[in-house]
C-alpha positions, 0 to 999 in steps of 0.5 A, a space after each residue: 561539527 556538521 555532518 557531511 552531505 551525501 550527493 546523489 541523483 535520486 532520493 526515493 521516499 518509500 521502500 515498497 514495490 515501487 521504490 525498490 523497482 525504481 532503485 533497481 532500474 536506476 542502478 541499471 542506468 548507472 544512477 545513484 540513489 538512496 531509499 528512505 523507509 519508515 518501517 524497519 523492513 523494505 516491502 510495504 504491504 507486499 511483505 505481509 502478502 500470502 496471496 498468489 500474485 496471479 497477475 504476474 506473467 510466468 509466476 502465477 503461483 508466487 506469493 507477494 512475500 516471495 516476489 518481494 524477496 526476489 526484488 530485494 535481492 536485486 538491489 544493494 540494501 546498504 543504500 536503504 535507510 530503514 526505520 528512518 523518515 525525512 524530517 526536513 527538505 530545503 531547496 539548495 541546488 536540488 533538494 537537501 533532505 534531513 533524515 531522522 538519523 541526522 544524515 543529510 542528503 542532497 538529491 537532484 531528483 525526489 521521488 515519493 513512493 509511500 503507497 497507501 494504507 487501508 481506509 476505515 472509518 472504524 478503528 481496528 480492534 481485536 474483533 474488527 479487522 481492517 485491511 487484507 491479510 489472510 493471517 488476520 483470520 487465524 483467530 476466526 473459528 469455523 461457524 463464526 458469524 462474520 460481517 464483511 464491509 465493502 463491495 470491491 475485490 478485496 471484500 469479496 475475496 475475503 468473504 469467499 475465503 471466510 465462507 470456504 472456512 465455513 463461517 456464516 458471512 454477511 456482506 455489506 456494501 455502501 453502494 452496489 457491488 463493484 468487484 470483478 465478474 469472476 468474484 461475482 460469479 463465485 459469490 452467486 454460488 454461495 449462501 453469503 447474504 449480500 446487503 447493498 446501499 448501506 452508506 450508514 453503518 454503526 460498528 462497535 466491538 462490545 465484549 466478545 461480540 461486534 454490533 453492526 446496526 444492532 446485529 450481533 457478529 463474532 467479527 467484522 472485516 472492513 475493506 473500504 479501499 485505501 487512502 494514499 499517503 499524505 506525506 506531501 502535506 508535511 513539505 508544502 514547498 514541494 507543491 505549487 499554487 496550481 496544485 502541481 508539484 515542483 519540478 524534480 518531484 515525482 510520485 509513483 504507485 498508490 500515491 498517484 491515485 490510479 483508478 485500477 492499482 496493481 503491482 504491475 502498474 506500480 512497477 511500470 510507473 517506476 520503470 518509466 520514471 527511471 528512464 525519464 529521470 535518466 534523460 533529464 539528468 543528462 
């Protein structure tokens, strides 16, 4: 016996800050939606963020996790399908999507908000940390020798944090440093050794040490930016020959490859798209 197909206005693939914001706006506009999230909890990378979101107006001390909790409380989570994935999509009076649970959803519009993952040419290991997160530093003892790889804000922020914990920090950038002036000024007041123009790096964990170009460290931390989700490659019918997307398919958040991504930019994209979708749905 075939399962009944749910008919909705918008299917949101991805339950991070972009997907949640879009769902909240669609609710306010009187539109029906569902979120499909592959993790067992909403929030994406933000749910692990202990950092103050200094750029959120009027909430300068709120952490990413705290901000996320307020966002989650603003939507009806019965419409969020967790630990599930979209396994099939066909074109049938909109987009007919089959979920890993066997549920079938037909949506008039399809929005991908799957974010991005930390990029690293090196595999994470016990002493090779990939991507942000202060909790990852719990095992690093003061006086440890740590190599930080990257030249952007994430790399410098974590290098400065490790320096404050009295670690001996060396910073390796593939090109020049490209962090904000505030971080660069803080860096100048430290003893952190900076090595630029290092495109070729060999990194290997060897027992209780890490070897970086034959230099020995206790830990290495990699901050080479993010790679947007490649989920669209699973559904080629959603792409057009000119590399555009089929009408009715939209991207928000890190999947848009914005040059200066932020929580506020993603939320702004979600708000703008919600109003656009409401207009198009008529």
